[in-house]
N, C-alpha and C positions, 0 to 999 in steps of 0.2 A: 504493501498498500503506498508506505513512503518512499519506497523506490519510483513508483508510478507516478507520485506528486511530484518530486524532483525533477522527474523527465521531464513531465510536462511544463514545469515552470522553466526548465532548462530550454525545452524547444521554444516555448511561447517566448520569452526573452530573446533568444536567437534570431528565430524568425521573424519576431517583432522591432528587432534593434531597439530593443529596451535595453537599457546599461544595467539595470538591476532588476531580481525576478524577485518580486515581493510577492510572498505566500501566505502572509497574515490574512485571516478572511477580511474580506473588503465590506461585507454585510453580515449581520449577526444570524441570517436564517435564510434560507432557499426551500421554498413550496412549490411543487411541481405536478401538472396536471397535463394528462394525456393516454395515449393506447400503447401498443405493443412496441412501438419506436423507443419507450422510453419507462417504459415499466420495469419494476426491477423485484417483483415478487407477489406483489398484491395478489395477483389469480392462481399463487400457491396454493389460497388458502378459500378457493372457491371451487365448485363442481365447473369445470369448463374446458372444451377442446382447446382453447387458447391458453395453454401453458408451455412454458419451456422450462421447468425444472429438472431436466433429465439432460443426460450427455448425447450428443456432443455440443450441446450448447453451453458456453462457459469454458470451453477447452481451453481459452488463453487466458481466463480471468481467474485472479488469485484463490476465489473461493470454490471454483468449481462451477457447475450449473447452479443459478440462485433464481432463475425467473426472467432473465434478462435474455431479450429473444437477439442474440449474438453471440458471438464466439469471446469479446471480451468485454469493453465497456461501451456505454451508449454514449449520446451525446452530452446528455444532461452529468454524468458522472463525469466527462473531462468539463464541462462549463463549472461544477461545483469545485473540482482541482483548482482551476484558472483564477475562480475565486477565492482561492485560498482555504478551504475548509480540508480539515486532516482526514477524515473520513467523508466516505459517501453518504448521501442523504437517502435514511433507510426508506421504506415503504409501510406505507400509515397501517399495514396489518400487522407489522411486528414493530410499532411505535407506540410508547407511552409517558405520560408524566413528564418529567424535564427535557427528557428526549426532544420533545415539541418545541423547545428553544431554540433548536438549531434548523428546524423546518421538518417537512415530510415529504415523502412522494407518493400522491395519491393515483398515480396512473395505472391502467388498465385493458391489459390486450383484448382487442375486438371491442374495444367502447367508440363511440362516436357522440357528434352533438346530438343527434336524435336518439331519442330513447329504444326504438327498434333496431337500430344499425347493430350488426354481429350477434343478433340473436339464433341465428341458424348454428352457431358454435357452444351455444350455451351462456354461462354466468360471465357475466360481464359487468363496471361498474360504468355506466355513461355519465356523460359529463354533469348532468344534475346530481348524481350519487357522489361524484368528488367532489363538488361545491357542498353539498352537505355534510360529507366527510371533514371538510376544511371547518365548517361552522361550527362541528362538535370539538374539534379542534382548537378552535379560538375560545370555546367555553372552558376548555381545560385550561388554556394560557392564562384566562383572566383569573383562575383560582392559583395559578401559580405565580402570578405576577402582583395579585393583590386585587386590582382595581381596572378598571376598562380603560381609562386615562395612559395607564403605565403599559397596559397590551396595545393599545392602539399606537403608542410611539414607538415600541418595540417592531410592531408589522410593519408600519411605514418605513422602516429600515431595510425591510426583505425584498429579497428578488421573489418573483414571482413567475414560471413559465409556464404558457399553455400552448400544446401542441396538438391541437384535436382538428378532425375534418377526413384525415386519410380514409378512415373506416366509411365514413359518410357516403365515399365513392366509392371503394373498392369492395366494400361489403353491405353495400346498398343500392346505391343509384345504378351502378353498373352489374349488378348481380339481379338481372331479372326472374330467375326461377325462384328466388327467394321473397322479391320485393318488387312493387308496382311505381315505385317512385320514377325510375326512369320514361315511363310512359303517361304519369301523369303531371310532370314539372319538365319545361325546357331546361336549359342549364342555366340559364338566367334566373329564372324562378326558383330552380331549388338552391342555388346560392343565395337568393333573398331569403328562402325560407331557413337555410342552416343561419345566417348572419342575423336575423330576428331572435333565433335561438341563444347563438354565440353573447350574443349585445345582453338577452337580460341574465347571462349566469355570471358574467363581466362585472355588472352591476352589483350581484350579490355579491363578489369578491372586493369590489369597491365599498360596499357598505360594512363590510368587515375587515376592513383595516387595509386591504392591498393597493399600494400605492404606488410601486416600482414593477411593473407587470410588461413580460415580454410575450407578445404572441407571436410563434412560429408558424410560418406558414407552409401548406401541404406540400410535400415535394414531387418529384416528376414520378408520379405513382405508375403512367403509361410506359415506364421506361424499368419497371420490376421485371424479374424475370415470369413470374407468373402472369403478367398481363402481356410481355411478348411472345410465351408459349400460347396464350389463347388468342391472340389476335393479330401480332406482327408475320408478316409473309415470310421476310427473310430472317426472323429471329433475332434481328439488330435492331430495326428500325422502331423509333419509341411510337406508342399508340397514339395518333394525334387527337383523336377524339376525346380519349380521357382526360390526357392532360391539358386539353385546350378549356373544358368545363373547371379542372382545377384551377388556369390560370384567373379565370371570372369570380371563383369564390377569394384568391388570394387577393386582386384589387380591392374587392369588398373588405376584406380585413384591415387593409391601409385606411381605407376610411373610418373604419372603427376606430384606430389610433388616435386620428385626428379627431374624433368626437368624443372620447374619453380626456382626451389632453385638456379639453376645455373645462373640465371639472378642478375643484379646489385642491392642489396637492395633488394631482395626477401626473404620473410621466412613464407614460405608454409606448412600447415601440414595438416594430414589426421586424422578424429575422425574415427575409429571403431566403427560405431553405430551398425553393423552386429554382433561384438563381444558381446559388451555390453548387447544388447538386449538377445543375445544366454544365456548370464552369469544368467539374470532377470528370466529368463524361467526354467532354471536348476536349479535354487536356488529359485523358486518364495518362498518359505513357509519363508525363512530366511530374505526375503524382506517383509513379510508381506501380500502377495498376495495368495489367496485361489482359484483363478479363473483364470486361463492361457489361457483359449480357446474360450471366449464368451464374445462379447460385454455386457458393463452396461446398454445401451441402442440399441434396434435393434430387429429385426424382424425375424423369422424363425430358421433355425439350427445354432446352435453357437451365436444366435442375430445376424446372420452374411449374410442373404440373402436379406434382405433389411434394410440400415442403419438407425440411428436415425430419427425416424419422429416429426416434429413440433408438441411440448407439448404432447409427449410422457411420460410417467411415467418413470424415469431411476430408475436402481437400488438402493438398501439404503446402501449398504455396497460399495461405490465406490472406496475408497482406496485400496480395496481387490481384484479389478479386475484389470488387467495388460492393459486392451483394454476399451475404454471408448464406442466406436462404433465398426463399423462391419470393420473399417481399421485403428481407429486412437489410442494411446495410452491414459491412462487416465492420469489427472495431476499426480497422485501418481509415474507411469512409467517416465513420462516425468523429473520429478524431478531428478529420478537415473540417466537419461541418459544425463541430463545437466549438473548435478554435478559431472559424472564421465568426460566427455567433458573438463570442466574446470580445472579439478585437475583428473588427470587419476588415479584409484585405481588398474590397471594392466599393466604391460608393453604391452599389446596389445591392451589397449584402444586408443592409440595414437601414431603416427610417423611423423615427429621424436621428435614432443614435445606437451604437452596439451596448452589449450587454457592460462592457468594461467600464463605459462612461455614465451608463445608468447607476451602476454600482457606486460611482464617485459621487453623485449627485446627495 
């Protein structure tokens, strides 16, 4: 753990041309909301097909399989380390009491903004449920800190990151065998419906103390091995009708940033994960990747028709794969996305600021 922390600080310092790598926590706590891209164990405690607490998941993670849907670190693990936390932010399901002072991860694999999203996979905690769990955590913090004003001051200095929406497309809108949203809504109407729900949950988070909020856009789902296997004629070309719909949603997220930044004390920002991932795909070789369109672990075309199976032997060159399985990036890709979320490397990476700037406010 300490070795990983020092390495990330060193990489950050060198790559960003910083003179000194400062790793004291820049904020008192970090609260995480999202799906399987950042779930680190909450789904281990519920009955769900969306679980990753078995090998070879975690093959490169110090603790082995943990519930993370990758071979090693997730993007929020990287962000937590770059913020200077000595430990990974724990899953809410395994967090209690004073631990909550440092934050919690509420993310749940298969979860979406919409309540029905991912239901074919069984148990999951949708955005609404994650927000309810946060409200429970706030009540605990008020008891620990003694009064609401002290808790509000504590929370106002914390970072909150939200990465929701991928499953609302992958496991809802573009899954007509289980959902009718694709025929009920145009892409514009669907994005509007998602944003209306997203806005409502953001307002609750704001009402319960969230002031420094990172909204992580949806990445290029149409470039994942699963979608390439299903829709791409050559198995390489990303699926435009999926990525086009996601870009509509992402543009509306930027509008939400502007909307919430009009509230007293609010500092909301947007991380353009779509743009970051687009750059990784376009310049794969410069990042050290040799395989851009297939999972390191999986079955069928692109190793993407069936995702990584329990005890399946993964590829040996994991750091050369952008994708770990049919849906999720490898640790190597997560480190790049996490690093660029923390400190933008392109003017398009973040709006209006990156996470390091947000933490310093």
